[in-house]
C-alpha positions as CSV (number, residue, x, y, z in Angstrom):
1,M,29.7,-22.4,24.4
2,F,29.2,-25.8,26.0
3,L,32.7,-26.9,25.1
4,K,34.1,-23.7,26.5
5,K,32.3,-24.3,29.8
6,I,33.7,-27.9,30.0
7,E,37.3,-26.7,29.3
8,T,36.9,-24.0,32.1
9,Y,35.5,-26.7,34.4
10,K,38.4,-29.1,33.7
11,K,40.9,-26.5,34.7
12,K,39.5,-26.6,38.2
13,L,39.8,-30.4,38.5
14,N,42.5,-32.1,40.6
15,L,42.6,-35.7,41.7
16,T,42.0,-36.0,45.4
17,K,44.1,-38.3,47.6
18,I,41.5,-41.1,47.7
19,Q,40.9,-40.8,43.9
20,R,44.7,-41.2,43.3
21,E,44.8,-44.2,45.6
22,V,41.8,-45.9,44.2
23,L,42.9,-45.2,40.7
24,V,46.1,-47.3,41.3
25,G,43.9,-50.3,42.4
26,L,41.6,-49.9,39.5
27,L,44.5,-49.9,37.0
28,L,45.9,-53.1,38.6
29,G,42.5,-54.5,38.0
30,D,40.1,-54.1,35.0
31,A,40.1,-50.3,34.4
32,C,42.0,-48.7,31.6
33,L,43.2,-45.3,30.6
34,E,42.5,-44.1,27.0
35,T,44.0,-41.2,25.0
36,Q,42.6,-39.5,21.9
37,N,45.4,-37.0,21.4
38,N,48.7,-39.0,21.5
39,G,49.1,-39.0,25.3
40,R,48.5,-35.3,26.1
41,T,45.4,-36.2,28.1
42,Y,43.7,-39.4,29.2
43,R,40.4,-40.6,30.4
44,L,39.5,-43.4,32.8
45,K,37.2,-46.0,31.4
46,I,35.3,-48.2,33.8
47,E,33.2,-51.2,32.6
48,Y,31.9,-54.2,34.6
49,S,29.3,-56.9,34.1
50,L,25.8,-55.9,35.2
51,K,26.0,-58.1,38.3
52,N,28.7,-55.7,39.6
53,K,26.4,-52.7,39.1
54,E,26.7,-51.6,42.7
55,Y,30.5,-51.6,42.5
56,C,30.4,-49.6,39.3
57,K,28.2,-47.0,41.1
58,Y,30.6,-46.9,44.0
59,I,33.5,-46.1,41.6
60,Y,31.3,-43.6,39.9
61,N,30.5,-41.8,43.1
62,L,34.2,-41.6,43.9
63,F,35.0,-40.0,40.6
64,Q,31.6,-38.2,40.0
65,N,33.2,-34.8,39.7
66,W,35.2,-36.1,36.7
67,V,32.2,-37.6,34.9
68,L,29.6,-35.8,32.7
69,T,27.4,-38.9,32.0
70,P,26.4,-41.4,34.7
71,P,26.9,-45.1,34.2
72,R,25.0,-46.6,31.3
73,E,24.3,-50.2,30.2
74,R,26.0,-51.5,27.1
75,I,25.1,-54.7,25.2
76,V,28.0,-56.9,24.5
77,K,27.8,-59.6,21.8
78,S,30.4,-62.4,21.5
79,G,29.4,-65.0,19.0
80,I,26.0,-66.3,19.9
81,H,26.2,-65.0,23.4
82,T,24.8,-61.6,24.5
83,S,25.5,-59.9,27.8
84,V,25.0,-56.5,29.4
85,N,27.8,-54.4,31.0
86,I,27.6,-51.2,32.9
87,T,30.2,-48.5,31.9
88,F,31.2,-44.9,32.2
89,N,34.1,-42.7,31.2
90,T,35.7,-39.7,32.9
91,L,36.6,-36.5,31.2
92,S,39.9,-36.5,29.4
93,H,42.5,-34.7,31.5
94,E,46.2,-34.3,31.9
95,A,45.9,-35.4,35.6
96,F,45.7,-39.0,34.4
97,R,48.9,-38.7,32.3
98,F,51.3,-39.6,35.1
99,Y,49.4,-42.8,35.8
100,A,49.2,-43.7,32.1
101,Q,53.0,-43.3,31.9
102,Q,53.4,-45.6,34.9
103,F,50.9,-48.3,33.9
104,Y,51.4,-48.5,30.1
105,H,54.4,-49.4,28.0
106,E,54.0,-49.6,24.2
107,K,50.2,-49.7,24.7
108,R,50.5,-52.7,27.0
109,K,49.5,-52.5,30.7
110,V,52.4,-53.1,33.0
111,V,53.1,-52.9,36.8
112,P,54.8,-49.6,37.6
113,R,58.4,-49.8,38.9
114,I,57.2,-47.5,41.8
115,I,54.2,-49.6,42.7
116,H,55.6,-49.9,46.2
117,K,55.1,-46.2,46.6
118,L,51.7,-46.1,44.9
119,L,49.8,-49.0,46.4
120,T,47.8,-48.1,49.5
121,P,45.2,-50.1,51.5
122,S,42.3,-48.4,49.7
123,G,44.0,-49.2,46.3
124,L,44.6,-52.8,47.5
125,A,40.9,-53.1,48.4
126,C,39.8,-51.9,44.9
127,W,42.3,-54.2,43.3
128,Y,40.8,-57.1,45.3
129,M,37.2,-56.1,44.6
130,D,38.1,-56.0,40.9
131,D,40.2,-59.1,40.5
132,G,40.1,-61.0,43.8
133,S,38.4,-64.1,45.0
134,I,38.3,-66.8,47.6
135,K,40.4,-69.8,46.6
136,S,37.8,-72.2,47.9
137,K,35.3,-72.7,50.7
138,Q,37.8,-75.1,52.4
139,S,40.7,-72.6,52.2
140,K,41.5,-69.3,53.7
141,G,43.8,-68.4,50.8
142,L,42.9,-65.6,48.5
143,I,43.4,-65.1,44.8
144,L,44.3,-62.0,42.8
145,N,43.7,-62.7,39.1
146,T,46.8,-61.2,37.5
147,Q,46.8,-63.2,34.3
148,G,47.0,-60.0,32.2
149,F,50.5,-59.2,33.6
150,V,53.8,-60.9,32.6
151,K,55.6,-63.0,35.1
152,H,58.2,-60.3,36.0
153,D,55.4,-57.8,36.8
154,I,53.8,-60.4,39.1
155,K,57.0,-60.9,40.9
156,V,57.1,-57.1,41.5
157,L,53.6,-57.2,42.9
158,I,54.5,-60.2,45.2
159,N,57.5,-58.4,46.5
160,T,55.4,-55.2,47.2
161,L,52.9,-57.2,49.1
162,K,55.6,-58.8,51.2
163,N,57.9,-55.8,51.8
164,K,55.2,-53.1,52.3
165,Y,52.4,-55.1,54.0
166,N,54.2,-58.3,55.2
167,L,51.8,-60.4,53.2
168,N,53.2,-63.8,52.0
169,S,52.1,-64.6,48.5
170,W,53.3,-66.5,45.4
171,E,52.5,-67.0,41.8
172,R,50.1,-69.8,40.6
173,K,50.4,-71.0,37.0
174,Q,47.1,-71.0,35.1
175,K,46.2,-71.7,31.5
176,E,45.8,-68.0,30.8
177,G,48.8,-66.8,32.8
178,Y,49.7,-66.4,36.5
179,Q,47.6,-65.6,39.5
180,I,48.8,-64.3,42.9
181,Y,47.9,-66.5,45.8
182,I,47.9,-64.9,49.2
183,S,48.6,-67.2,52.1
184,G,45.6,-68.2,54.3
185,Y,47.9,-67.6,57.3
186,D,47.8,-63.9,56.4
187,L,44.1,-63.6,55.9
188,D,43.4,-61.6,59.0
189,K,46.3,-59.3,58.2
190,F,45.0,-58.7,54.7
191,L,41.5,-58.1,55.8
192,N,42.6,-55.7,58.5
193,L,44.1,-53.6,55.7
194,I,41.1,-53.6,53.3
195,H,37.9,-54.2,55.3
196,E,36.9,-50.6,55.8
197,Y,37.0,-50.1,52.0
198,I,35.0,-53.2,50.9
199,I,31.5,-52.3,49.9
200,P,28.5,-54.6,50.9
201,S,27.9,-56.0,47.4
202,M,31.5,-57.3,47.4
203,W,31.4,-59.1,50.8
204,Y,30.8,-62.4,48.9
205,K,34.6,-62.2,48.1
206,I,35.4,-62.4,51.8
207,P,34.8,-65.3,54.2
208,K,31.6,-64.3,56.0
209,Q,33.0,-65.0,59.4
210,K,35.8,-62.6,58.8
211,I,33.7,-59.5,57.9
212,R,34.2,-56.8,60.4
């Protein structure tokens, strides 16, 4: 009976505009989509370190109608080190299938060819909250940690930032791959795009004098 109620409930679910926009930013960042039935349906998996608990709650609140169990803590062991993450999953649903088809190729995360159509300011904000940082206290430049993507995908992202939002950026070689560096000259322009979507616990990623 419970499973029947869930299936009935799932039929009423549709991704809202803000959920679709944020989902794009999350998938450019640390989130992933998982399937248990060969791609017929997918679920969104969110997991962050415990220090980002407030951000996890923010994402949970955005997708709460898709989630049966609220965020929970998970102990992560790596060698002799133990840490605590906070995580939740959405229901599996066909509504996520389009995004899985865009963001995954042969089980590897990729940048969609239509990212210029998908990336909005709210998605950009979530991408930055996930993977962004200040280059240094002495610099106005900002970093997007895109080491998980191949160089071609990073070029696509750089072109999108430039052509859609007039943000000048370039790749930075790192040991693990490539970052995207956003020019400090475009800091105000970037912050004007995202500031209304940045939650208080993530203000540390923005120069304090620039917070609106």
